[in-house]
C-alpha positions as CSV (number, residue, x, y, z in Angstrom):
1,X,18.1,-17.4,4.5
2,X,16.3,-14.4,5.1
3,X,15.3,-11.9,2.7
4,X,17.9,-9.2,3.9
5,X,20.5,-11.3,2.4
6,X,19.5,-10.9,-1.1
7,X,22.2,-8.8,-3.1
8,X,22.6,-5.0,-2.5
9,X,19.8,-2.7,-1.6
10,X,18.4,-0.3,-4.0
11,X,17.4,3.4,-3.6
12,X,14.1,3.7,-1.7
13,X,11.1,4.9,-3.8
14,X,11.3,8.6,-4.6
15,X,9.9,10.9,-2.0
16,X,9.8,14.7,-2.1
17,X,8.9,17.3,0.2
18,X,5.8,18.6,-2.1
19,X,5.8,16.3,-5.3
20,X,2.6,17.1,-7.3
21,X,1.9,16.9,-10.9
22,X,3.4,19.7,-12.8
23,X,0.9,22.4,-14.1
24,X,3.3,23.3,-17.1
25,X,6.3,22.1,-18.9
26,X,8.4,20.3,-16.8
27,X,12.3,21.0,-16.3
28,X,12.8,17.6,-18.2
29,X,11.2,19.2,-21.3
30,X,14.8,20.4,-22.4
31,X,15.6,16.6,-22.7
32,X,12.9,15.6,-24.9
33,X,12.7,15.3,-28.7
34,X,10.0,17.3,-30.6
35,X,8.2,14.2,-31.3
36,X,8.3,13.2,-27.5
37,X,6.8,16.6,-26.6
38,X,4.2,16.2,-29.3
39,X,3.1,12.7,-27.8
40,X,3.2,14.1,-24.3
41,X,0.7,17.0,-25.4
42,X,-1.1,14.2,-27.2
43,X,-1.3,12.2,-23.9
44,X,-3.1,15.3,-22.2
45,X,-5.8,15.2,-25.0
46,X,-6.6,11.6,-24.5
47,X,-7.8,12.0,-21.0
48,X,-10.0,14.8,-22.2
49,X,-11.3,12.7,-24.9
50,X,-11.8,9.7,-22.8
51,X,-14.2,11.8,-20.4
52,X,-15.9,13.1,-23.6
53,X,-16.2,9.7,-25.0
54,X,-17.7,8.4,-21.6
55,X,-20.1,11.2,-21.6
56,X,-21.1,10.8,-25.1
57,X,-21.9,7.1,-24.6
58,X,-24.0,7.9,-21.2
59,X,-25.8,10.5,-23.7
60,X,-26.5,7.9,-26.3
61,X,-28.0,5.6,-23.7
62,X,-29.9,8.0,-21.8
63,X,-31.5,10.3,-24.4
64,X,-33.2,9.2,-27.9
65,X,-33.6,12.8,-29.0
66,X,-30.0,13.4,-29.2
67,X,-28.9,10.1,-30.2
68,X,-27.7,11.2,-33.6
69,X,-25.4,13.8,-32.6
70,X,-24.2,11.7,-29.8
71,X,-23.3,9.0,-32.0
72,X,-21.3,11.2,-34.2
73,X,-19.6,12.8,-31.1
74,X,-18.8,9.2,-30.0
75,X,-17.6,8.0,-33.0
76,X,-15.3,11.2,-33.6
77,X,-13.9,10.4,-30.0
78,X,-13.2,6.9,-30.5
79,X,-11.4,7.4,-33.8
80,X,-9.2,9.8,-32.0
81,X,-8.7,7.8,-29.3
82,X,-7.6,5.1,-31.7
83,X,-4.7,7.2,-32.9
84,X,-3.8,8.4,-29.6
85,X,-3.6,4.6,-28.3
86,X,-0.9,4.3,-31.1
87,X,1.0,7.2,-30.0
88,X,0.9,5.9,-26.2
89,X,2.2,2.7,-27.4
90,X,5.2,4.6,-29.1
91,X,5.8,6.8,-26.1
92,X,6.1,4.0,-23.5
93,X,8.0,1.9,-26.0
94,X,10.4,4.5,-26.0
95,X,10.5,4.6,-22.1
96,X,11.2,1.0,-22.0
97,X,13.7,0.7,-24.5
98,X,15.6,3.9,-23.2
99,X,14.9,3.3,-19.5
100,X,18.1,4.2,-17.9
101,X,18.1,7.6,-19.6
102,X,14.4,8.1,-18.7
103,X,15.3,7.2,-15.0
104,X,18.2,9.5,-14.7
105,X,17.4,12.4,-17.2
106,X,13.7,12.7,-17.4
107,X,12.4,11.8,-13.8
108,X,10.0,14.2,-13.6
109,X,8.1,13.6,-16.7
110,X,8.3,9.8,-16.1
111,X,6.7,10.5,-12.5
112,X,3.9,12.5,-14.9
113,X,3.5,9.6,-17.3
114,X,3.1,7.0,-14.5
115,X,0.4,9.2,-12.7
116,X,-1.5,9.3,-16.0
117,X,-1.6,5.6,-16.0
118,X,0.8,2.9,-17.3
119,X,-0.9,0.8,-20.3
120,X,-1.9,-2.5,-19.6
121,X,0.5,-4.2,-22.1
122,X,3.3,-2.1,-20.4
123,X,2.7,-2.8,-16.9
124,X,4.6,-5.9,-16.0
125,X,8.0,-4.8,-17.7
126,X,7.6,-1.1,-16.3
127,X,6.8,-2.4,-12.6
128,X,9.7,-4.8,-12.7
129,X,12.1,-1.8,-14.1
130,X,10.7,0.5,-11.4
131,X,11.6,-1.7,-8.6
132,X,14.6,-3.5,-10.0
133,X,13.3,-6.7,-10.0
134,X,14.7,-7.8,-13.3
135,X,17.6,-10.5,-13.3
136,X,17.3,-11.1,-9.5
137,X,19.5,-14.1,-8.3
138,X,16.7,-15.3,-6.1
139,X,14.7,-16.1,-9.5
140,X,16.8,-18.9,-10.0
141,X,15.8,-20.3,-6.4
142,X,12.1,-20.2,-7.1
143,X,11.6,-23.6,-8.5
144,X,13.7,-25.4,-5.8
145,X,11.6,-23.3,-3.1
146,X,8.3,-25.0,-4.8
147,X,9.8,-28.4,-3.9
148,X,10.0,-27.3,-0.3
149,X,7.3,-27.3,2.6
150,X,6.4,-24.5,4.5
151,X,4.8,-24.3,8.1
152,X,2.5,-21.4,6.5
153,X,0.9,-23.8,4.0
154,X,-2.3,-24.2,5.7
155,X,-2.8,-20.6,6.3
156,X,-2.0,-19.7,2.9
157,X,-4.5,-22.1,1.5
158,X,-7.1,-20.9,3.8
159,X,-6.5,-17.2,2.5
160,X,-6.1,-17.7,-1.3
161,X,-9.7,-18.7,-1.7
162,X,-10.8,-15.2,-0.3
163,X,-8.5,-13.4,-2.4
164,X,-10.0,-11.8,-5.6
165,X,-13.2,-14.4,-5.3
166,X,-14.9,-12.8,-8.2
167,X,-11.8,-12.5,-10.5
168,X,-12.1,-15.3,-13.3
169,X,-8.2,-16.0,-12.7
170,X,-8.9,-16.9,-9.3
171,X,-12.2,-18.5,-9.2
172,X,-12.4,-22.1,-8.1
173,X,-10.5,-24.1,-5.9
174,X,-8.4,-25.7,-8.8
175,X,-7.9,-22.6,-11.0
176,X,-4.7,-21.7,-12.3
177,X,-5.0,-18.3,-10.4
178,X,-5.1,-20.0,-6.8
179,X,-2.5,-22.4,-7.8
180,X,0.2,-19.7,-8.7
181,X,-0.7,-17.6,-5.9
182,X,-0.1,-20.3,-3.5
183,X,3.1,-21.1,-5.1
184,X,4.6,-17.5,-4.7
185,X,3.1,-17.0,-1.2
186,X,4.9,-20.2,0.0
187,X,8.2,-19.5,-1.7
188,X,8.3,-16.0,0.1
189,X,7.3,-17.8,3.3
190,X,10.4,-20.0,2.9
191,X,12.9,-17.0,2.1
192,X,11.7,-14.8,4.8
193,X,10.9,-16.8,7.8
194,X,10.5,-14.1,10.2
195,X,7.5,-12.8,8.2
196,X,6.3,-16.1,6.9
197,X,3.0,-15.3,5.6
198,X,0.8,-12.3,6.5
199,X,-2.9,-11.9,5.6
200,X,-3.6,-9.1,3.1
201,X,-0.1,-9.6,1.2
202,X,-1.9,-12.2,-1.0
203,X,-3.7,-9.3,-2.6
204,X,-0.6,-7.7,-3.6
205,X,0.7,-10.7,-5.1
206,X,-2.5,-11.5,-6.8
207,X,-2.3,-8.2,-8.7
208,X,1.3,-9.0,-10.0
209,X,0.1,-12.3,-11.1
210,X,-2.5,-10.8,-13.3
211,X,0.3,-9.0,-15.1
212,X,3.2,-11.4,-15.1
213,X,4.3,-15.0,-14.7
214,X,4.7,-16.3,-11.2
215,X,8.7,-16.3,-11.3
216,X,8.6,-12.7,-12.1
217,X,5.8,-11.8,-9.7
218,X,7.7,-13.5,-6.9
219,X,10.9,-11.2,-7.7
220,X,8.9,-8.1,-7.8
221,X,7.1,-9.1,-4.5
222,X,10.6,-9.7,-3.0
223,X,11.6,-6.2,-4.0
224,X,8.6,-4.7,-2.7
225,X,8.9,-6.3,0.5
226,X,12.6,-5.2,0.9
227,X,12.6,-1.6,-0.5
228,X,9.0,-0.4,0.0
229,X,8.6,-0.7,3.6
230,X,6.0,-3.5,3.1
231,X,8.2,-6.1,5.0
232,X,8.2,-3.8,8.1
233,X,4.4,-3.6,7.6
234,X,3.8,-7.3,7.5
235,X,6.4,-8.5,10.4
236,X,4.4,-10.1,13.1
237,X,4.6,-6.8,15.4
238,X,3.4,-4.7,12.8
239,X,5.0,-1.7,14.2
240,X,5.3,-0.2,10.9
241,X,1.6,0.0,10.6
242,X,1.4,1.7,14.0
243,X,3.9,4.3,12.7
244,X,1.8,4.7,9.1
245,X,-1.4,5.4,11.4
246,X,0.5,7.9,13.6
247,X,1.7,9.6,10.5
248,X,-1.7,9.7,9.0
249,X,-3.5,11.1,12.1
250,X,-0.9,13.8,12.1
251,X,-1.9,14.9,8.7
252,X,-5.6,14.4,9.3
253,X,-5.4,16.6,12.4
254,X,-3.3,19.3,10.4
255,X,-5.2,19.4,7.2
256,X,-8.9,18.4,8.3
257,X,-9.0,19.4,11.8
258,X,-13.0,19.6,11.8
259,X,-13.3,16.0,10.5
260,X,-10.7,15.0,13.0
261,X,-12.5,16.3,15.9
262,X,-15.6,14.5,14.6
263,X,-13.9,11.2,14.4
264,X,-12.5,11.5,17.9
265,X,-16.2,12.5,19.0
266,X,-17.5,9.4,17.6
267,X,-14.4,7.2,18.9
268,X,-13.9,6.4,14.9
269,X,-10.3,5.3,15.2
270,X,-8.0,5.7,12.1
271,X,-6.9,2.3,12.3
272,X,-10.6,1.2,11.7
273,X,-10.6,2.5,8.2
274,X,-6.9,3.0,7.2
275,X,-5.3,-0.2,8.2
276,X,-6.4,-1.9,5.0
277,X,-5.3,1.1,3.0
278,X,-1.7,0.4,3.9
279,X,-1.8,-3.2,4.2
280,X,-3.3,-3.8,0.8
281,X,-2.6,-0.7,-1.1
282,X,-6.3,0.1,-1.7
283,X,-6.4,-3.3,-3.7
284,X,-9.6,-4.4,-1.0
285,X,-10.9,-0.9,-1.3
286,X,-11.2,0.3,-5.0
287,X,-12.4,-1.7,-8.0
288,X,-9.2,-3.1,-9.7
289,X,-9.2,-0.5,-12.5
290,X,-9.0,2.2,-10.0
291,X,-6.6,0.4,-7.4
292,X,-4.2,-0.6,-10.4
293,X,-3.6,3.1,-11.1
294,X,-2.9,3.7,-7.5
295,X,-0.4,0.5,-7.7
296,X,1.3,2.2,-10.8
297,X,2.1,5.3,-8.7
298,X,3.1,3.5,-5.8
299,X,5.8,1.2,-7.6
300,X,7.3,4.8,-8.5
301,X,6.6,6.9,-5.6
302,X,6.1,4.4,-2.6
303,X,3.8,4.6,0.5
304,X,3.6,8.3,0.0
305,X,0.9,7.7,-2.6
306,X,-1.3,5.9,0.3
307,X,-1.3,8.9,2.3
308,X,-2.1,11.1,-0.5
309,X,-5.0,9.1,-2.0
310,X,-6.4,8.5,1.9
311,X,-6.4,12.2,2.6
312,X,-7.8,13.0,-0.7
313,X,-10.6,10.5,0.0
314,X,-11.2,12.3,3.2
315,X,-11.0,15.7,1.8
316,X,-13.6,14.8,-1.0
317,X,-16.2,13.4,1.6
318,X,-15.6,15.4,4.6
319,X,-19.0,17.5,4.4
320,X,-21.0,14.1,4.4
321,X,-18.8,12.2,7.1
322,X,-19.3,15.0,9.6
323,X,-23.0,14.5,9.6
324,X,-22.6,10.7,10.3
325,X,-22.2,8.5,13.4
326,X,-19.8,5.7,13.9
327,X,-22.1,3.2,12.2
328,X,-23.0,5.4,9.2
329,X,-19.5,6.4,9.0
330,X,-18.6,2.6,8.7
331,X,-21.1,2.0,6.0
332,X,-20.1,4.9,4.2
333,X,-16.4,3.8,4.0
334,X,-17.5,0.2,3.0
335,X,-20.3,1.1,0.6
336,X,-20.0,4.6,-1.1
337,X,-16.3,5.5,-0.9
338,X,-14.8,2.4,-3.1
339,X,-17.1,3.4,-6.2
340,X,-17.0,7.2,-6.1
341,X,-14.1,7.4,-8.9
342,X,-15.2,4.3,-10.9
343,X,-15.6,6.3,-14.1
344,X,-13.1,8.9,-13.3
345,X,-9.8,7.8,-11.7
346,X,-7.9,10.7,-13.1
347,X,-10.0,13.1,-10.8
348,X,-8.7,11.0,-7.7
349,X,-5.2,10.9,-8.9
350,X,-5.3,14.4,-9.6
351,X,-6.8,15.3,-6.1
352,X,-4.2,13.1,-4.5
353,X,-1.5,15.0,-6.1
354,X,-2.6,18.2,-4.7
355,X,-2.7,17.0,-1.3
356,X,0.2,18.7,1.1
357,X,2.7,16.1,1.8
358,X,6.2,17.0,3.3
359,X,8.6,14.1,3.4
360,X,10.8,16.0,6.0
361,X,8.0,16.2,8.2
362,X,7.2,12.6,8.0
363,X,10.6,11.9,9.0
364,X,10.4,13.8,12.0
365,X,7.2,12.2,13.0
366,X,9.1,8.9,12.5
367,X,11.6,9.9,15.0
368,X,8.8,11.2,17.4
369,X,7.0,8.0,17.1
370,X,10.1,5.8,17.7
371,X,11.0,8.0,20.9
372,X,7.3,7.3,22.2
373,X,7.6,3.7,21.5
374,X,11.0,3.6,23.5
375,X,9.5,5.2,26.2
376,X,6.7,2.8,26.5
377,X,9.3,0.0,26.2
378,X,11.4,1.5,29.0
379,X,8.3,2.0,31.3
380,X,7.2,-1.6,30.4
381,X,10.7,-2.9,31.2
382,X,10.6,-0.9,34.5
383,X,7.2,-2.2,35.5
384,X,8.4,-5.7,34.8
385,X,11.4,-4.8,36.9
386,X,9.3,-3.6,39.8
387,X,7.1,-6.6,39.5
388,X,10.1,-8.9,39.8
389,X,11.3,-7.0,42.7
390,X,8.0,-7.1,44.4
391,X,7.5,-10.9,43.9
392,X,11.2,-11.2,45.4
393,X,10.3,-9.2,48.4
394,X,6.9,-11.3,49.0
395,X,9.1,-14.4,48.8
396,X,11.5,-12.9,51.3
397,X,8.9,-11.8,53.8
398,X,7.3,-15.2,53.6
399,X,10.8,-16.6,54.3
400,X,11.2,-14.4,57.2
401,X,7.6,-15.2,58.5
402,X,8.5,-18.8,58.7
403,X,11.7,-18.5,60.4
404,X,10.2,-15.9,62.9
405,X,7.4,-18.6,63.5
406,X,10.1,-21.4,63.8
407,X,12.1,-19.3,66.2
408,X,9.1,-18.5,68.4
409,X,8.3,-22.3,68.5
410,X,11.8,-22.8,69.7
411,X,11.8,-20.0,72.5
412,X,8.5,-21.5,73.7
413,X,10.0,-25.0,74.0
414,X,13.0,-23.7,75.8
415,X,11.1,-21.7,78.2
416,X,8.7,-24.7,79.1
417,X,11.9,-26.8,79.9
418,X,13.0,-23.8,82.1
């Protein structure tokens, strides 16, 4: 059975015409208890203390003269962070335990909390709740699927060795990570034979397996493929990737016209740098701590975050990129951009939240792209029809020429007898 047969479809991930991090108290504040408001305020402080603590540690390592004061500052910040981590656990514990209420009545606040980062120990359950992957019927099929064979097995085996090769969990051919990754990819290829296995999807499944058991990772991946446009991205035609690139190019032209002109002058195609962003959700671009923060948001907001982060990266680096030729830009995307936010992922998330993104305009672009593709298809059909007609006409002409030659021979024979 194909994936579409699994249960009722859930609502697509949230997408608003202009969703950004609220600058002040949100409209959900009235639904919060005084304790929750206080915890939220402390979360705001946590990010500042983390940055201060990081700076203090750099100061300790880099300057002997100020080592005393830096150590005091670092110790103080670390102590405060300990209390704040407790508060974070309390708040996220409430979110999980009162999930339906938070999802329905505190949606904006939940979005803000997710953009600040889901604590590691809560990620597995929160990701499952966000995509409604708990108690999926397909989970009961998983063990049976593993007993079956898939035509994609050889391809999956080849690729899993190249998925997070430096991560301890996936190191080595006989590692547990590679074994469970193979299991999940194989199981999915059996329930969705149209997609089967697509290169790149293993990075998404690999991240899920770092957070949860394989059966749960399988269910989350099924849901992501169903409801987050990933199935369309990974179909053999990859038509959805073409749409994403088309939409991204429009945003680039609209918001960064100078950079867009430079890219065109250097024949630096959007697909050359952005395809992997959409297919692996930045998991092959950023180190895991940064990529996981982006993935947190993807689980709530869908592919919109890929557009936002992509444009934020280009905005942040426009001045440098316009000075480079094609080779220079390729190197910049491979070596510089991936590590710019290693120590400050919040800076990237904030910049991404400030990117202008209009969901209605994206819908219009989707219709526009579909019309272009339909026209291209009609033209191809017409070309094919004309070629077929041309071939038939040639055959008819050849037949007439043969008939004419035969008739001429008979006339000559008749004339010679007369």
